[in-house]
C-alpha positions as CSV (number, residue, x, y, z in Angstrom):
1,M,225.6,175.1,50.5
2,V,222.8,175.2,53.0
3,N,221.6,171.8,54.2
4,I,217.9,171.8,53.3
5,D,217.3,168.4,55.1
6,K,218.6,169.9,58.4
7,M,216.3,172.9,58.0
8,K,213.3,170.6,57.5
9,Q,214.2,168.6,60.6
10,E,214.4,171.8,62.7
11,R,211.1,172.9,61.4
12,A,209.5,169.6,62.1
13,K,210.7,169.8,65.8
14,K,209.0,173.2,66.1
15,I,205.7,171.9,64.6
16,A,205.9,169.0,67.1
17,R,206.2,171.4,69.9
18,M,203.2,173.4,68.7
19,R,201.2,170.1,68.7
20,E,202.2,169.5,72.3
21,I,201.0,172.9,73.4
22,T,197.7,172.5,71.5
23,D,197.1,169.0,72.9
24,A,197.9,170.2,76.4
25,A,195.3,173.0,76.1
26,Q,192.7,170.6,74.7
27,A,193.1,168.3,77.7
28,R,192.0,171.0,80.1
29,E,188.4,171.6,81.0
30,D,188.3,175.1,79.5
31,K,190.2,174.0,76.3
32,R,192.3,177.2,76.6
33,M,196.0,177.9,76.4
34,T,197.7,179.8,79.2
35,E,199.1,183.2,78.3
36,A,202.6,181.8,78.2
37,E,201.5,178.9,76.0
38,G,199.7,181.2,73.7
39,Q,202.8,183.4,73.3
40,E,205.1,180.4,72.7
41,W,202.6,179.0,70.2
42,Q,202.5,182.3,68.4
43,T,206.3,182.6,68.3
44,L,206.7,179.1,67.0
45,N,204.0,179.7,64.4
46,G,205.9,182.7,63.0
47,E,209.2,180.8,63.1
48,V,207.7,177.8,61.2
49,D,206.3,180.1,58.5
50,T,209.7,181.9,58.3
51,M,211.6,178.6,58.0
52,K,209.1,177.4,55.3
53,A,209.9,180.4,53.2
54,D,213.6,180.0,53.8
55,I,213.4,176.3,52.7
56,E,211.4,177.2,49.6
57,K,213.8,180.0,48.8
58,E,216.9,177.7,49.2
59,E,215.3,175.0,47.1
60,R,214.5,177.5,44.4
61,M,218.1,178.8,44.5
62,Q,219.6,175.4,44.3
63,G,217.3,174.5,41.4
64,L,218.3,177.6,39.5
65,E,222.0,176.9,40.1
66,R,221.6,173.3,38.7
67,E,219.8,174.8,35.7
68,V,222.6,177.2,35.1
69,A,225.2,174.5,35.5
70,Q,223.4,172.3,32.9
71,N,222.9,175.1,30.4
72,P,225.5,177.9,31.0
73,N,224.4,179.8,27.9
74,G,220.9,180.2,29.2
75,G,219.1,178.6,26.3
76,N,219.2,180.3,22.9
77,G,220.9,183.4,24.2
78,E,217.9,185.7,23.6
79,Q,217.2,188.4,26.2
80,R,213.7,189.6,26.9
81,Q,213.3,193.3,27.0
82,P,211.9,194.4,30.4
83,E,208.4,195.8,30.3
84,P,208.2,199.5,31.1
85,P,207.0,200.1,34.7
86,K,203.3,200.8,35.0
87,E,202.3,204.1,36.6
88,K,201.1,203.5,40.1
89,K,197.9,205.4,41.0
90,P,197.8,207.0,44.4
91,E,195.6,205.2,47.0
92,S,192.4,206.7,48.2
93,V,191.7,207.1,51.9
94,E,189.2,204.2,51.6
95,Q,191.8,202.0,50.0
96,R,194.3,202.7,52.6
97,S,191.8,202.0,55.4
98,T,190.8,198.7,53.8
99,R,194.5,197.7,53.4
100,L,195.3,198.5,57.0
101,G,192.1,196.7,58.1
102,Q,193.1,193.6,56.1
103,F,196.5,193.6,57.7
104,L,195.0,193.9,61.2
105,Q,192.8,190.9,60.3
106,I,195.9,188.9,59.5
107,V,197.5,190.1,62.8
108,A,194.5,189.0,64.8
109,G,194.4,185.7,63.0
110,L,198.0,184.9,63.9
111,C,196.8,184.5,67.5
112,H,194.7,181.4,66.5
113,P,195.8,178.0,65.4
114,G,194.9,177.5,61.7
115,Y,194.8,181.3,61.3
116,R,194.5,181.1,57.5
117,N,190.9,180.2,57.8
118,L,190.1,183.3,60.0
119,V,191.1,186.0,57.5
120,T,188.6,187.4,55.0
121,P,187.7,185.4,51.9
122,E,189.5,188.0,49.7
123,I,192.8,187.0,51.3
124,R,193.7,183.5,49.9
125,A,196.8,181.4,49.9
126,A,199.3,182.5,47.3
127,S,202.0,180.5,45.5
128,G,204.7,183.3,46.0
129,L,205.2,186.3,48.1
130,N,202.0,187.6,49.6
131,E,200.5,189.5,52.5
132,S,198.8,186.6,54.2
133,A,201.8,184.8,55.7
134,P,204.4,186.8,57.8
135,S,207.4,185.1,56.2
136,E,206.0,185.7,52.7
137,G,205.5,189.4,52.8
138,A,203.2,190.4,55.7
139,Y,206.0,191.8,57.7
140,L,206.7,194.2,54.9
141,V,203.1,195.4,55.2
142,Q,203.6,195.8,59.0
143,Q,206.6,198.0,58.5
144,E,204.8,200.2,56.0
145,M,201.7,200.5,58.2
146,S,203.9,201.3,61.2
147,A,205.5,204.2,59.4
148,E,202.2,205.4,58.0
149,L,200.5,205.5,61.4
150,F,203.4,207.5,62.8
151,K,203.4,209.9,59.8
152,T,199.7,210.5,60.3
153,T,200.3,211.1,64.0
154,I,202.8,213.9,63.2
155,A,200.7,215.3,60.5
156,Q,197.7,215.7,62.9
157,S,199.9,217.4,65.5
158,A,199.8,221.2,65.9
159,L,203.2,221.4,67.5
160,A,205.3,218.3,66.8
161,S,205.1,218.9,63.0
162,K,206.8,222.2,63.5
163,C,209.6,221.0,65.8
164,R,213.1,220.1,64.5
165,R,212.9,216.3,64.1
166,I,215.7,213.8,64.0
167,P,214.8,210.1,63.2
168,I,216.8,207.5,65.2
169,G,218.0,204.5,63.3
170,A,218.4,200.9,64.2
171,N,220.5,199.7,67.2
172,A,220.1,203.1,68.9
173,N,217.7,204.4,71.6
174,G,218.7,208.0,71.9
175,L,220.9,210.9,70.7
176,K,223.8,212.8,72.1
177,M,224.5,216.1,70.4
178,N,227.1,218.8,71.1
179,A,225.8,222.4,71.4
180,I,227.3,225.8,72.1
181,D,227.0,226.7,75.8
182,E,226.0,230.3,75.4
183,T,223.9,232.2,78.0
184,S,225.0,235.7,77.3
185,R,225.9,237.9,74.3
186,A,228.1,240.2,76.4
187,T,231.7,240.6,75.2
188,G,233.7,237.7,76.4
189,S,230.6,235.4,76.6
190,R,229.6,235.1,73.0
191,W,229.8,231.4,71.8
192,G,230.5,230.5,75.4
193,G,233.8,232.5,75.6
194,V,235.0,233.5,72.2
195,Q,236.5,237.0,72.1
196,A,238.4,239.1,69.5
197,Y,240.6,242.1,70.3
198,W,241.7,245.3,68.5
199,L,245.5,245.3,68.6
200,A,248.3,247.6,67.8
201,E,251.3,246.5,65.8
202,A,253.3,243.8,67.6
203,D,250.8,243.5,70.5
204,A,250.4,240.0,72.0
205,K,247.3,238.1,71.2
206,T,245.0,236.5,73.8
207,A,243.6,233.0,73.1
208,T,239.9,232.3,73.7
209,K,237.7,229.4,72.9
210,P,234.1,228.4,72.6
211,K,232.3,226.5,75.3
212,F,230.3,223.4,74.5
213,R,227.6,221.4,76.3
214,Q,226.1,218.1,75.5
215,M,222.4,217.5,74.8
216,E,221.1,214.0,75.5
217,L,217.8,212.6,74.5
218,K,216.6,209.1,75.1
219,L,213.5,207.6,73.5
220,K,210.4,207.6,75.8
221,K,207.5,205.1,75.3
222,L,204.0,206.2,74.3
223,A,201.4,203.4,74.2
224,A,197.8,202.9,73.5
225,L,195.4,199.9,73.5
226,C,192.4,199.1,71.3
227,Y,189.8,196.4,71.8
228,A,188.1,195.2,68.6
229,T,185.2,192.7,68.5
230,D,185.3,189.8,66.0
231,E,182.5,191.4,64.2
232,L,184.5,194.6,63.7
233,I,187.6,192.7,62.7
234,A,185.6,191.0,59.9
235,D,185.0,194.5,58.4
236,A,188.4,195.4,57.1
237,A,187.5,198.9,56.0
238,A,185.8,199.9,59.3
239,L,188.6,198.5,61.4
240,G,191.3,200.2,59.3
241,A,189.4,203.5,59.4
242,I,189.1,203.5,63.2
243,I,192.8,202.6,63.8
244,S,194.1,205.1,61.3
245,Q,192.0,208.0,62.7
246,V,191.6,207.7,66.5
247,F,195.1,206.4,67.5
248,P,197.2,208.9,65.5
249,D,194.9,211.6,66.9
250,E,195.3,210.6,70.5
251,M,199.1,210.1,70.2
252,A,199.4,213.5,68.5
253,W,197.5,215.1,71.4
254,L,199.8,213.6,74.0
255,I,203.0,214.4,72.1
256,D,201.9,218.0,71.8
257,N,200.9,218.2,75.5
258,A,204.4,216.9,76.4
259,I,206.0,219.5,74.2
260,I,204.2,222.2,76.2
261,R,204.3,220.8,79.8
262,G,206.3,217.5,79.8
263,I,208.2,216.9,83.0
264,G,211.2,215.3,81.3
265,A,211.0,212.1,83.4
266,G,209.5,209.3,81.3
267,Q,208.3,211.9,78.8
268,P,209.8,214.8,76.8
269,L,210.8,218.0,78.6
270,G,208.1,220.6,78.0
271,I,208.7,224.3,77.2
272,L,206.9,225.5,80.4
273,N,209.3,223.4,82.5
274,S,212.5,224.5,80.6
275,P,215.1,226.9,82.0
276,A,215.1,228.6,78.6
277,L,211.5,229.9,79.2
278,V,211.0,233.6,79.6
279,T,208.0,234.6,81.6
280,V,206.7,238.2,81.1
281,N,205.2,239.9,84.2
282,A,201.6,241.1,84.2
283,E,201.0,244.8,84.2
284,A,200.7,246.5,87.6
285,G,197.1,246.5,88.7
286,Q,196.0,244.3,85.8
287,P,192.7,242.6,86.5
288,A,192.6,238.8,86.9
289,D,192.0,236.6,83.9
290,T,192.7,239.4,81.3
291,I,195.1,240.0,78.5
292,V,196.0,243.6,77.6
293,F,197.9,245.0,74.7
294,E,200.9,245.8,76.9
295,N,201.2,242.1,77.6
296,I,201.5,241.3,73.9
297,V,204.0,244.1,73.3
298,N,206.2,242.9,76.2
299,M,206.0,239.3,75.1
300,Y,207.0,240.2,71.5
301,S,209.9,242.2,72.7
302,R,211.3,239.2,74.7
303,M,211.3,236.9,71.6
304,I,214.9,236.9,70.3
305,A,215.0,238.6,67.0
306,S,216.4,235.6,65.1
307,S,213.3,233.6,66.0
308,R,210.6,236.1,65.2
309,A,210.2,235.0,61.6
310,N,209.4,231.4,62.8
311,A,207.5,232.2,65.9
312,A,203.7,231.9,66.4
313,W,201.2,232.6,69.2
314,Y,199.7,229.5,70.7
315,I,196.6,230.2,72.8
316,N,193.7,228.7,74.7
317,Q,190.4,229.5,72.8
318,D,189.0,231.1,76.0
319,I,191.3,234.1,75.5
320,E,190.0,235.0,72.0
321,P,187.4,237.4,73.5
322,Q,190.3,239.2,75.2
323,L,192.1,239.5,71.8
324,F,189.1,240.6,69.8
325,T,188.3,243.4,72.3
326,M,191.9,244.4,73.0
327,A,192.7,248.0,72.1
328,L,195.6,250.4,72.0
329,V,194.7,253.4,74.1
330,V,195.0,256.7,72.3
331,G,194.0,259.7,74.3
332,V,190.6,259.1,75.7
333,G,189.8,256.5,73.1
334,G,191.3,253.4,71.6
335,V,192.1,251.5,68.5
336,P,191.4,247.8,68.1
337,V,194.6,245.8,67.5
338,Y,193.2,242.4,66.5
339,L,190.4,243.4,64.0
340,P,190.6,244.6,60.4
341,A,190.0,248.3,59.7
342,N,186.3,247.7,58.8
343,G,185.6,246.2,62.2
344,V,183.8,243.0,63.2
345,A,182.0,242.9,59.8
346,G,185.2,241.7,58.2
347,A,187.1,238.6,58.9
348,P,189.5,239.1,61.8
349,Y,193.2,238.9,61.1
350,G,194.7,235.5,62.0
351,T,197.9,237.3,63.1
352,L,199.1,239.3,66.0
353,M,202.2,241.5,65.6
354,G,202.5,239.9,62.2
355,R,202.7,236.3,63.5
356,P,200.0,233.6,63.3
357,V,197.6,233.0,66.2
358,I,196.9,229.3,66.7
359,P,194.4,227.9,69.2
360,I,195.5,224.6,70.8
361,E,193.9,222.4,73.4
362,Q,197.1,222.1,75.3
363,A,197.2,225.8,76.3
364,D,196.3,226.5,79.9
365,N,193.2,228.2,81.3
366,L,192.7,232.0,80.9
367,G,194.8,233.8,83.6
368,D,197.2,230.9,84.2
369,V,200.8,230.6,82.9
370,G,200.6,229.0,79.5
371,D,197.2,230.4,78.3
372,I,199.1,232.4,75.7
373,M,202.6,231.5,74.5
374,F,204.9,233.0,71.8
375,L,207.1,230.1,70.6
376,D,209.6,229.3,67.9
377,L,209.2,225.5,67.7
378,S,212.1,225.2,65.3
379,Q,214.2,225.6,68.5
380,Y,212.6,222.5,70.0
381,L,214.4,219.2,69.2
382,M,212.5,215.9,68.8
383,I,213.8,212.4,68.2
384,D,211.7,209.4,67.1
385,K,212.0,205.9,65.9
386,G,209.8,206.8,62.9
387,G,207.2,204.0,63.4
388,V,204.5,202.6,65.6
389,E,205.2,199.1,67.0
390,Q,202.1,196.9,66.9
391,A,201.2,193.7,68.9
392,E,198.0,191.9,69.6
393,S,196.4,189.3,71.9
394,I,193.2,187.3,72.0
395,H,193.7,186.2,75.6
396,V,192.9,189.5,77.5
397,R,189.2,189.5,76.4
398,F,188.9,186.0,75.0
399,T,185.5,185.3,76.5
400,Y,184.1,188.5,75.0
401,D,185.2,187.6,71.4
402,E,187.5,190.6,71.4
403,T,191.1,191.1,70.3
404,V,193.3,193.7,71.9
405,Y,195.7,195.7,69.7
406,R,198.7,197.5,71.3
407,F,200.4,200.4,69.7
408,V,203.7,201.8,70.9
409,T,205.8,204.6,69.6
410,R,209.0,206.1,71.1
411,V,209.9,209.8,71.0
412,D,211.7,212.3,73.1
413,G,212.2,216.1,73.0
414,Q,213.6,219.1,74.7
415,P,214.3,222.8,74.0
416,M,217.6,223.3,72.2
417,W,218.4,226.2,74.5
418,S,219.7,225.5,78.1
419,S,218.7,229.0,79.3
420,A,217.4,232.4,78.3
421,L,220.0,234.6,76.7
422,T,221.3,237.8,78.2
423,P,221.8,240.4,75.3
424,A,225.0,242.3,74.8
425,N,223.1,245.5,75.5
426,G,219.8,245.8,77.4
427,T,218.4,244.5,80.6
428,N,215.8,241.8,79.6
429,T,216.7,238.2,78.8
430,L,215.6,236.9,75.4
431,S,214.4,233.4,74.3
432,P,212.6,231.6,71.5
433,F,210.1,230.6,74.2
434,V,208.0,233.3,75.9
435,T,204.9,233.1,78.0
436,L,202.9,235.4,80.3
437,A,202.8,235.2,84.1
438,A,199.7,234.3,85.9
439,R,197.0,237.0,86.4
440,A,195.0,235.8,89.3
């Protein structure tokens, strides 16, 4: 049985240490804790709350055990029928923002001694589990909000949401995965070396085997900071709305940018820097900063057939005039290839060669490599921790009455292909990642 008295003694020591830190700060001229003291005080504060909850839980358990020992039959033996669960209504956007804002108010308050007086009046002390004290339920809110912020980040992404994602569990910071090392579909090279033979009766058989390679991804850190005034913190709905909108949007933009042009060191490996990328040459004599129908046909033909159903065109919006005026030359005239049959009066098709055309900010300038890309993002692998870690400090901008919130998420990614594929018949390599060479 747990010794409750010993737990109370340990808790009392931590409270005494908190008093020492507070008194030391009060003795100084500026009445302020150092950053190290503030961090220690905050850590002790959380431990004290956790120990209080543990003590109360143990006292409750021991009390129940004594009750059962005194009355093994549990009273008159009657059993209450459980009430049917009530249907939970989905939260509105405003309710979610308010709930997130209230949680961030609590987080900010944890930086201050006597933080219970700093939260909004609607959050009062509770007798049981609640969202005000970390040890009594607030950590559960943090975990939920962490996952919700990351979910919103991925949902706002134009690229990451289409990649193949693998969440990384606890006690791991990366992923190693075996893959077939196949660079050619020529006979003797399929599956990295597997080959079958036509044999006559009693002929000897030749053994072959596939070749494997290992993909390794390690989580990379993506972080953001937010300064919030005390006035903004007091408005839970406004604070929650800002945090839930701007930070997922910014993180989504950077993740998408890394998927396109990440260098692989300290960030994901981008498609434009991958050895699996196929770059289609411009046409002979093609003017600078243009896109012609032959470019589109050649790019489409370099997309491996198995990926065409999943592929999409990702473009910089500056090239849209090129697409809308692009034509297939027929004799001395031409036929538009990106407009409906009734011309500009009708809504233009959102597809090219039957695949969606999606403008993204991360595409490069017209005429540069990456201004138009034909990609199957299901062949890009991403790993993530599935959450956004959050921390806060009142010390960085203390004299300005501002609290700083820090948001950190960890992801990594790279193309699943190690190189473009040489077909069994034909001269051009194929890939799920195709772009157009510079036209300068």
